[in-house]
C-alpha positions in Angstrom: -0.1 0.3 -0.7 2.9 2.3 0.8 4.9 1.8 -2.2 1.3 1.8 -4.2 1.4 5.4 -3.0 4.2 6.6 -3.2 4.3 5.4 -7.0 1.1 7.8 -7.2 2.9 10.8 -5.5 5.3 10.1 -7.7 3.8 10.2 -11.2 2.8 13.9 -11.4 6.8 14.4 -11.4 7.7 12.5 -14.1 7.4 13.7 -17.5 4.8 13.8 -19.5 5.1 11.5 -22.8 5.9 14.7 -25.3 4.5 14.0 -28.4 6.4 12.0 -31.2 5.4 13.6 -34.6 7.5 17.5 -34.9 6.4 20.9 -36.3 8.5 19.5 -39.4 6.2 16.9 -40.1 3.3 18.8 -39.6 3.7 21.5 -41.7 5.6 19.1 -44.5 3.1 17.1 -44.4 0.3 20.1 -45.3 2.2 22.2 -47.5 2.6 18.6 -49.5 -1.1 17.9 -48.9 -1.7 21.6 -50.3 0.7 21.1 -53.3 -0.7 18.2 -54.8 -4.0 19.6 -54.6 -2.8 22.5 -56.6 -1.5 19.5 -59.2 -4.5 18.1 -59.6 -6.7 21.0 -59.5 -4.9 22.9 -62.7 -4.0 19.6 -64.3 -6.6 20.0 -66.6 -8.3 16.3 -66.4 -12.1 15.6 -66.2 -14.0 16.1 -63.5 -14.8 12.2 -63.3 -11.0 11.4 -62.6 -10.6 14.7 -60.4 -12.4 13.1 -57.7 -10.9 9.8 -58.0 -7.2 11.9 -58.3 -8.6 13.3 -55.2 -10.2 10.6 -52.6 -6.9 8.2 -53.9 -4.8 11.4 -52.2 -7.3 11.6 -48.6 -6.5 8.6 -48.2 -3.2 9.1 -48.8 -2.2 11.6 -46.1 -6.1 12.0 -43.7 -6.4 9.2 -41.1 -9.8 7.9 -42.7 -10.9 5.8 -40.2 -10.8 8.7 -37.4 -12.2 10.9 -39.1 -15.2 8.8 -40.4 -15.7 7.3 -36.7 -15.9 11.1 -35.5 -18.3 11.8 -38.5 -20.5 9.3 -37.9 -20.5 10.1 -33.6 -22.1 8.1 -30.8 -23.8 5.9 -33.6 -19.9 4.1 -34.3 -19.9 2.7 -31.4 -22.5 0.1 -31.6 -21.4 0.1 -35.5 -19.3 -3.6 -35.9 -16.9 -4.0 -37.5 -18.1 -5.1 -40.7 -20.2 -1.8 -41.0 -17.9 0.9 -39.7 -15.3 -0.6 -42.8 -17.9 -0.1 -44.5 -18.7 3.6 -43.7 -15.1 4.4 -43.8 -15.0 3.3 -46.9 -18.6 4.9 -48.8 -17.5 8.2 -46.6 -14.6 8.4 -48.5 -15.3 8.1 -50.8 -18.6 10.8 -50.6 -15.9 13.3 -49.1 -14.5 13.5 -52.4 -17.6 13.9 -54.6 -18.9 16.5 -52.4 -15.0 18.6 -52.6 -14.0 17.6 -55.0 -16.6 18.9 -57.8 -16.4 21.9 -55.5 -11.7 22.0 -56.4 -12.4 24.0 -59.6 -13.0 27.0 -58.7 -9.7 26.6 -56.5 -7.3 27.0 -60.5 -4.8 29.7 -60.1 -5.1 30.0 -56.4 -1.5 29.7 -54.4 -2.0 27.8 -50.9 1.1 27.9 -48.5 2.6 27.8 -44.9 2.3 30.2 -42.5 2.8 28.1 -38.9 2.0 25.3 -37.0 1.5 24.9 -32.7 1.6 22.5 -30.3 -2.7 21.4 -29.7 -2.8 19.1 -26.8 -1.9 15.7 -29.0 -1.8 16.8 -32.9 -0.3 20.7 -34.5 -2.7 22.8 -35.7 -1.2 23.7 -39.0 -1.7 27.2 -40.0 -1.9 28.0 -44.2 -3.0 31.2 -46.7 -5.2 30.3 -49.4 -5.4 33.1 -52.4 -7.1 32.4 -55.0 -7.6 35.0 -58.4 -9.5 38.0 -57.6 -10.4 37.0 -53.9 -9.2 38.2 -50.7 -7.0 35.3 -48.7 -8.4 33.2 -46.4 -7.0 30.9 -43.7 -7.2 27.2 -43.5 -6.1 25.5 -40.7 -5.2 21.4 -40.4 -5.3 18.9 -36.8 -2.5 16.9 -37.7 -1.7 14.2 -35.1 0.3 10.3 -35.3 -1.5 9.2 -33.3 -2.9 6.0 -35.5 0.8 5.2 -36.6 1.6 7.6 -39.2 1.6 11.2 -39.9 -2.0 12.2 -41.4 -3.9 15.0 -41.5 -7.9 14.3 -39.1 -9.7 17.8 -39.1 -9.5 20.7 -41.4 -10.6 25.0 -40.3 -11.7 26.3 -43.2 -12.2 30.4 -42.9 -13.4 29.7 -39.7 -15.9 26.8 -40.5 -15.0 23.7 -38.6 -15.0 20.7 -41.4 -15.5 17.3 -39.0 -18.3 19.0 -37.0 -20.5 19.9 -39.9 -19.9 16.7 -41.2 -20.7 15.5 -38.5 -24.0 17.2 -38.5 -24.4 16.2 -42.2 -23.9 12.4 -41.7 -26.5 12.7 -38.2 -28.9 14.0 -40.5 -28.8 11.4 -43.3 -28.7 8.5 -40.7 -31.7 10.2 -39.1 -33.6 10.6 -42.3 -33.1 6.5 -42.3 -34.7 5.6 -39.3 -31.5 5.5 -37.9 -30.3 2.3 -40.4 -26.4 2.3 -40.7 -26.6 0.2 -43.7 -29.1 2.3 -45.1 -27.6 5.0 -45.0 -24.0 2.7 -45.8 -25.9 2.0 -49.0 -27.6 5.2 -50.0 
């Protein structure tokens, strides 16, 4: 009992686990993502080809499983492993189509990492997007390595939290289907 109490008392004095992920790794990932997005946008390929490339990019640089589970919210806890896997695949395609269709308007834009700061167990990387004839706007990226690879887990575009917006959208979709996750995945 005394040994346990001594160990518990010493616990706060131990150094906290430092983030394995560095500021440079997080910033480099986001610069690579932005460069790859610009390359796709400016490639001149069809919208269908752009969307397919965006989906590949999303699977390479985003922690899709974490994002999908978070977007699904509380129903993820009751879902089977098969349902979560199917939802993750459907969600990845859904996001690629939804946002890929909007990216054409970013042709000719420039994007630049402007800084990064540690925030709890991840890095928040700030960037600025400058489009032709429009005021620049900020895009903040949350980058984590908790799943074993350096990936982004959220984006905040000009103050709009994309993950929170998608969580609300997915919740509405699920509600419209009477809470039937399999039906939503199919749709």
